[in-house]
KOLFI-445743 format. One record per residue (C-alpha): x, y, z. Coordinates in steps of 0.25 Angstrom, whole numbers, plus 2048, in hexadecimal, padded with zeros to 3 digits. Example, Ala and Ser with C-alpha at 12.3 -4.5 7.8 and 13.67 -1.06 7.14 Angstrom:
% KOLFI-445743
8317EE81F;8377FC81D;
% end
This chain:
% KOLFI-445743
78C6F8239;7926EB234;78C6E323F;77E6E923B;7806E522D;7846D6231;7786D523A;76F6DA22F;7756D0225;7736C522F;7646C8231;7626C8222;7696BB220;7616B422C;7546B9226;7586B4218;75B6A621F;74D6A6225;7466A9218;74E69E211;74A69421C;73C69821B;73C69720C;74268920D;737684217;72D68A20D;732682202;73367620A;72567720E;7216791FF;72866D1FB;723664207;715665209;710663217;70E65421C;70065621F;6FD65A210;70464E20A;6FD644214;6EF64B210;6F2649201;6F663A203;6E963720B;6E163D200;6E86331F6;6E66271FF;6D762B200;6D662C1F1;6DD61E1EF;6D46171F9;6C761D1F2;6CD6181E5;6D060A1EB;6C26091F1;6BC60D1E3;6C46021DC;6C05F81E6;6B15FB1E4;6B25FA1D5;6BA5EC1D7;6AF5E71E0;6A45EB1D6;6AB5E51CA;6AD5D81D2;69E5D81D6;69A5D91C7;6A35CE1C3;69E5C51CE;6905C81CA;6925C51BB;69A5B81BE;68F5B31C7;6855B51BC;68E5AD1B2;6935A21BC;68659A1BC;6865991AD;6955961AC;69458B1B7;6885851B0;6905851A3;69C57F1AA;6945741B1;68D5701A4;69A56F19D;69F5661A8;69355E1A8;69455B199;6A355819A;6A054E1A5;69554819D;69F546191;6A954019A;69F5371A0;69A532192;6A952F18E;6AA52719A;69D51F198;6A151C189;6AF51818D;6A950E198;69E50818F;6A6507182;6A74F8183;6984F7186;6924FC179;69250B17D;69B514175;69B522171;6A352E16A;6A453D16C;69B546163;69B555162;68E55516B;69354B175;69453C173;68D53116B;68B524172;68A51716B;68350B172;6864FD16B;67C4F2170;67F4E4171;6784D7175;67F4CA179;68C4CF173;6864D3166;6884E1162;67B4E815E;6764F615A;67D50315E;676510162;67B51E164;67752916D;67D53716A;67E53F177;68054E178;689551184;68455E18A;67A561195;67155B195;67554E18D;66D54B181;66C541176;66E547168;66C53A160;66A52B162;66751E15B;660518167;653511162;646519166;64150E16F;64D50E178;649518183;654522181;64D52E185;649528192;657523195;65D531191;65353819B;65752F1A6;66652E1A5;66C53719A;66E5441A2;67253D1B0;6795301AC;67F52F19E;6855211A1;67851C1A6;67152219A;67A51A190;67A50D199;66B50D199;66A51018A;674505187;66B4FB18F;65E4FF187;6664FE17A;66D4F117D;6604EA182;6584EF175;6644E916D;6644DC174;6554DA173;6554DE164;6614D4162;6594C9168;64D4CB160;6554CC153;65C4BF157;64F4B8159;64A4BC14B;6574B9144;65C4AC14A;64F4A6150;6454A9146;64249A144;63D49A153;6334A6151;6254A214D;6224B1148;6284BE148;6304C4154;6284D1159;6304DB160;62F4EA162;63A4F515F;6404F416D;6404E516C;63B4E417B;62E4DC176;6304D016E;6254C616A;6274B9162;6224AB160;62C4A0160;62E491160;639489167;63B48015B;63C48714E;63847B145;62F47514F;620475150;62047A15F;616485162;61C493163;61E49B16F;61B4AA170;6254B3177;6234C217B;6304C8181;62F4D6188;63B4DE18C;6364E8196;6444EC19A;64A4F318E;6584F1193;6574E2193;6594D8188;6504CD18F;6414CE190;63A4D219D;62D4CB199;62B4BE191;61F4B718C;61F4AA185;6124A3181;61049617A;60649416E;60548516E;5F847D170;5FE47717D;603484182;5FE481190;607475191;61147419C;61D471193;61A47E18A;618486196;62648219B;62C48518E;62549318D;62A49619B;638492197;63849B18B;6344A7193;63F4A519C;6494A4191;6444B118A;6454B8198;6544B419A;65A4B218C;65B4BB17F;6524B6174;65C4B016B;6614A8176;6544A2179;65149E16B;65F49916A;65B48F175;64E48B16D;657489160;661480167;65747716F;64B477165;63F47316E;64747217A;64947F182;657482186;655482195;664486197;660494193;65549519E;65B49B1AB;
% end
């Protein structure tokens, strides 16, 4: 009887142990899901992340394309503006260098709010004469704002040729014209002021002083017949005439001696300034200073 009870008790205990084991396994399975399920969930997350990455990449490319398009449309204007600024800056520096180099030759200048005002001082044989100014606006294109250059100087022609391409040559050329004009005017003034006694009539000249005509004698107090002179300066950048015509008004104008003297006078007017020619007449009276003839 006791043995039967022990056997029955053992069977119940074994059954309880089996139930406990099964319950433990069930709880473990609930706590740890199968590997296949976890891997499936991870793959889904990776796929979603890749889709998000591709979408972000597409948006970035689209934005870069828009930026590039807007930059491309703005770049030509910006490049042109920068190029113009550099060109204007280069012209200013070039102008400074020119004024620095020519400050001992009658060319000077000062900066203004618009650009630079250039002063051209003329001279002839060491005598300081008139000064002229040109107010330049330093921009693209360069332009003349104001000036005091006489109207008969071809400023517009000189500007059209050189102002935009070679500012140094523009100033050099303008200096040539102004100095030559000042030199011709100086000679005519000297003739009227210092050698009026040699003139048999008024000195006739145009505003540019490139055409002079006058009647003169080689001895102021003498009774010699006068010579008539006509001096033409075709080259407006020179102070010596390019054409000289001397005629003699005496009754024996065809004589050899008067013809030789007339030819000598022509040669003097071709090669010497007016006041130097008449200085020779004054120093030698009737005799021509042949040392001046070269």
